[in-house]
C-alpha positions in Angstrom: 0.1 0.0 0.0 1.0 3.5 -0.8 0.0 6.2 1.7 0.5 9.8 0.7 0.5 12.5 3.4 0.0 16.0 2.6 -1.4 19.2 3.8 -2.2 22.7 2.3 -0.4 24.7 5.0 2.8 24.0 7.1 2.7 23.4 10.9 0.0 21.0 10.9 2.2 18.0 12.3 2.1 16.0 9.1 5.6 14.8 9.1 6.0 14.2 12.8 2.6 12.2 12.9 3.5 10.3 9.7 6.8 9.4 11.2 5.0 8.1 14.3 2.4 6.2 12.3 5.0 4.4 10.3 7.1 3.7 13.4 3.9 2.1 15.2 3.4 -0.2 12.3 6.9 -1.4 12.4 6.4 -2.2 16.0 3.5 -4.4 15.0 5.8 -6.2 12.7 5.0 -4.7 9.4 7.8 -3.9 7.0 7.4 -0.3 6.2 9.2 2.7 4.8 9.1 6.4 4.7 10.1 8.3 1.5 10.7 12.0 1.9 9.0 13.6 -0.9 8.9 17.0 0.9 11.1 18.3 -1.7 11.6 21.9 -0.4 12.1 20.7 3.2 13.4 17.1 3.4 13.7 16.9 7.2 12.4 13.5 8.2 15.9 12.4 9.1 15.7 15.0 12.0 12.5 13.5 13.1 14.0 10.0 13.3 17.2 11.6 14.7 19.6 10.4 12.1 22.2 13.3 12.1 23.7 12.6 8.7 20.4 13.3 7.0 18.7 15.7 9.4 18.0 18.2 6.6 18.4 15.8 3.6 21.1 13.7 2.2 24.3 15.4 1.1 24.2 13.2 -1.9 22.0 10.2 -3.4 18.8 11.3 -2.0 15.5 11.2 -3.9 15.8 14.5 -5.8 18.9 13.0 -7.4 17.6 9.6 -8.1 14.3 11.0 -9.7 16.2 13.5 -11.8 18.2 10.8 -13.2 21.7 11.7 -11.5 22.0 8.1 -9.9 20.7 4.7 -10.3 19.5 4.0 -6.9 18.5 6.4 -4.1 20.1 6.5 -0.6 18.3 4.3 1.9 18.8 4.1 5.8 17.8 1.5 8.3 16.3 3.7 11.1 16.8 0.9 13.7 20.6 1.1 13.3 21.2 4.7 12.2 19.2 6.6 14.6 20.8 8.4 17.6 17.7 8.0 19.7 18.2 4.9 22.0 14.6 3.8 21.9 14.8 3.7 18.2 18.2 1.8 18.1 16.8 -1.0 20.1 14.8 -2.8 17.6 12.1 -5.1 19.1 12.4 -8.9 18.1 9.3 -8.9 16.3 9.6 -5.5 14.7 9.4 -5.2 11.1 11.7 -3.1 8.8 11.8 0.5 9.3 13.5 2.3 6.3 14.0 5.8 5.3 14.5 7.3 1.9 15.6 10.7 2.4 15.5 13.7 0.1 18.5 15.9 -1.1 19.9 18.7 1.2 19.3 22.0 -0.4 16.9 20.4 -3.0 13.6 22.0 -4.2 10.5 21.5 -6.3 11.0 20.2 -9.9 8.7 19.4 -12.8 7.4 15.8 -13.4 8.9 15.5 -16.9 8.5 11.9 -18.6 12.0 10.8 -17.1 10.9 11.8 -13.6 7.6 10.0 -13.8 9.1 6.9 -15.3 11.8 6.7 -12.4 9.2 7.5 -9.9 7.1 4.7 -11.2 9.9 2.3 -10.9 10.7 3.4 -7.3 7.0 2.8 -6.4 6.9 -0.6 -7.9 10.0 -1.5 -5.9 8.6 -0.2 -2.7 5.2 -2.2 -3.2 7.4 -5.5 -3.7 9.5 -4.9 -0.5 7.4 -3.1 1.9 3.8 -3.8 3.2 3.1 0.1 3.7 5.2 2.9 2.1 4.4 6.2 3.4 5.3 9.0 1.0 5.6 12.5 2.7 4.7 15.1 0.1 5.3 19.0 0.1 2.6 21.3 1.5 0.3 23.1 -0.8 -0.6 22.5 -4.7 3.0 21.3 -5.1 5.0 19.6 -7.9 5.2 16.4 -5.5 1.5 16.1 -5.5 1.4 16.4 -9.2 4.0 13.8 -9.5 2.2 11.3 -7.2 -1.1 11.7 -9.0 0.8 11.3 -12.3 2.5 8.2 -11.3 -0.2 6.5 -9.5 -2.5 7.0 -12.7 0.2 4.9 -14.8 -1.0 1.5 -16.0 1.6 -0.2 -14.0 0.4 1.2 -10.8 -3.5 1.0 -11.5 -3.7 -2.0 -9.2 -1.8 -0.7 -6.4 -3.7 0.5 -3.2 -3.2 4.1 -2.7 -4.5 6.2 0.1 -4.2 9.9 0.8 -4.1 11.7 4.4 -4.6 15.5 4.2 -3.5 17.1 7.5 -5.0 20.3 8.9 -5.2 22.0 12.3 -8.4 22.8 14.0 -8.8 26.3 12.8 -11.4 27.3 10.3 -8.6 28.7 8.1 -7.0 25.3 8.2 -10.1 23.6 7.6 -11.1 25.7 4.7 -7.6 25.5 3.1 -7.6 21.6 3.5 -10.9 21.5 1.7 -9.6 23.6 -1.0 -6.5 21.5 -1.5 -8.7 18.5 -2.1 -11.8 19.7 -4.0 -10.9 23.3 -5.0 -9.5 24.4 -8.3 -6.4 22.4 -9.4 -6.8 20.5 -6.1 -6.2 16.9 -5.8 -9.3 15.5 -7.2 -9.5 17.9 -10.0 -5.8 17.4 -10.9 -6.0 13.6 -10.4 -9.0 13.4 -12.8 -7.1 15.2 -15.3 -4.2 12.8 -14.9 -6.7 9.8 -15.5 -8.1 8.9 -12.1 -11.7 8.0 -11.4 -13.0 11.1 -9.4 -15.2 8.9 -7.2 -12.4 6.3 -6.4 -9.9 9.2 -5.5 -12.3 10.8 -3.2 -13.0 7.6 -1.3 -9.0 7.3 -1.1 -8.7 10.6 0.9 -9.1 11.2 4.5 -8.6 14.4 6.3 -6.6 14.2 9.5 -6.0 16.5 12.5 -3.4 16.0 15.2 -4.9 18.3 17.8 -5.1 16.6 21.2 -5.3 17.9 24.6 -2.1 19.0 26.4 -2.1 16.5 29.2 1.2 18.0 30.6 -0.5 21.4 31.2 -1.8 22.1 34.6 -5.0 23.4 33.1 -5.3 20.4 30.6 -8.7 19.5 32.0 -10.3 22.9 31.5 -8.8 22.7 27.8 -10.3 19.3 27.3 -13.8 20.5 28.3 -13.5 23.4 26.1 -12.6 21.2 23.0 -8.9 21.8 23.2 -9.1 25.1 21.3 -6.0 26.4 22.9 -3.6 23.4 22.8 -2.4 21.3 19.9 0.0 18.6 20.4 2.1 18.2 17.2 4.7 15.8 18.4 4.7 12.4 20.1 7.5 10.4 21.9 8.5 7.1 20.6 6.8 4.9 23.3 5.4 1.6 22.7 2.4 2.0 25.1 0.0 4.4 23.4 -3.5 5.6 23.0 -5.6 6.7 20.2 -4.5 10.5 20.3 -2.8 10.7 17.2 -4.0 11.0 13.7 -8.0 11.6 13.8 -10.3 12.7 11.0 -12.4 15.5 12.2 -14.9 18.2 11.0 -18.1 19.8 12.2 -20.6 17.9 10.0 -23.4 20.6 10.1 -20.9 23.3 9.0 -18.0 21.5 7.3 -19.3 18.8 5.0 -16.2 17.6 3.2 -15.0 15.1 5.7 -16.7 11.9 5.2 -18.1 10.2 8.4 -16.7 12.5 11.1 -18.5 14.8 13.7 -18.0 16.1 17.1 -19.6 13.0 18.5 -17.5 10.8 16.2 -14.1 12.4 15.8 -12.5 9.3 14.5 -14.5 9.4 11.2 -14.3 6.4 9.0 -11.4 4.4 7.9 -10.9 2.9 4.4 -12.5 -0.3 3.8 -10.4 -3.2 5.1 -8.3 -0.9 7.4 -8.5 0.2 11.0 -7.2 3.3 12.9 -3.3 3.3 13.5 -2.6 4.3 17.1 0.2 6.8 17.5 2.4 7.8 20.5 0.7 10.6 22.6 2.9 12.0 25.3 3.9 15.2 23.6 7.5 16.4 23.5 6.6 19.6 21.8 3.4 21.7 22.3 2.4 24.9 20.9 -0.7 27.2 21.3 -2.8 29.2 19.0 -5.4 31.7 20.1 
């Protein structure tokens, strides 16, 4: 399965939550990988605490591979490369946890036929080797999103299961922006249809995700919980095996925001894709911010 993670704006916790999701699946015994297609800011290495690729690979990253400057992209075993002690101790039954970093100092680039061909070959190899491949895309209407839509529409990948997570914060500004990214002009659905995707199937493959949870460390966290967490947003979880369902949650107010299937205040988790279940993510925050 290919899982694409994107957002219309930065600061949604997309990359941090995505790293936690893929880490959790590895703990459950699934062979997984994380491909950093956030071409303007490839910092997944920093989240996994791999200093050599904290801001991207010095050479041989995904930018170089997709643009034809090398035959194979750099790949790193997170279990052995991370400086974080809890990540360096691989549980006996854990699956593979592999990072494909982007290039340091890289940027967006157009999806010409050569880039599309190499990306198609990469996704096919990932499908063969890993049960789940999470591809973290750049924010906004980016070249990375266009490339993902173009490649997944190729005949070689038509039978591949692809899912989309669109991250946003709780604010109306972020909700409207996320809806526009998916359903607006030149959004994911419109662009995907132009590339050859079936619009209904593409809509069904998309879920909206927010990472807002109560700040349980704060002394007034109880008050914030009762108020709906309007003043605290947790965007980073620690790498702990004992977790609860505080991570990725599909959310919307059904009466006022109708683009998010199956979610409401009374049912914040919304619906999962057929044949899947929610993925628990680490909850104790190591970084918290506030928005008024």
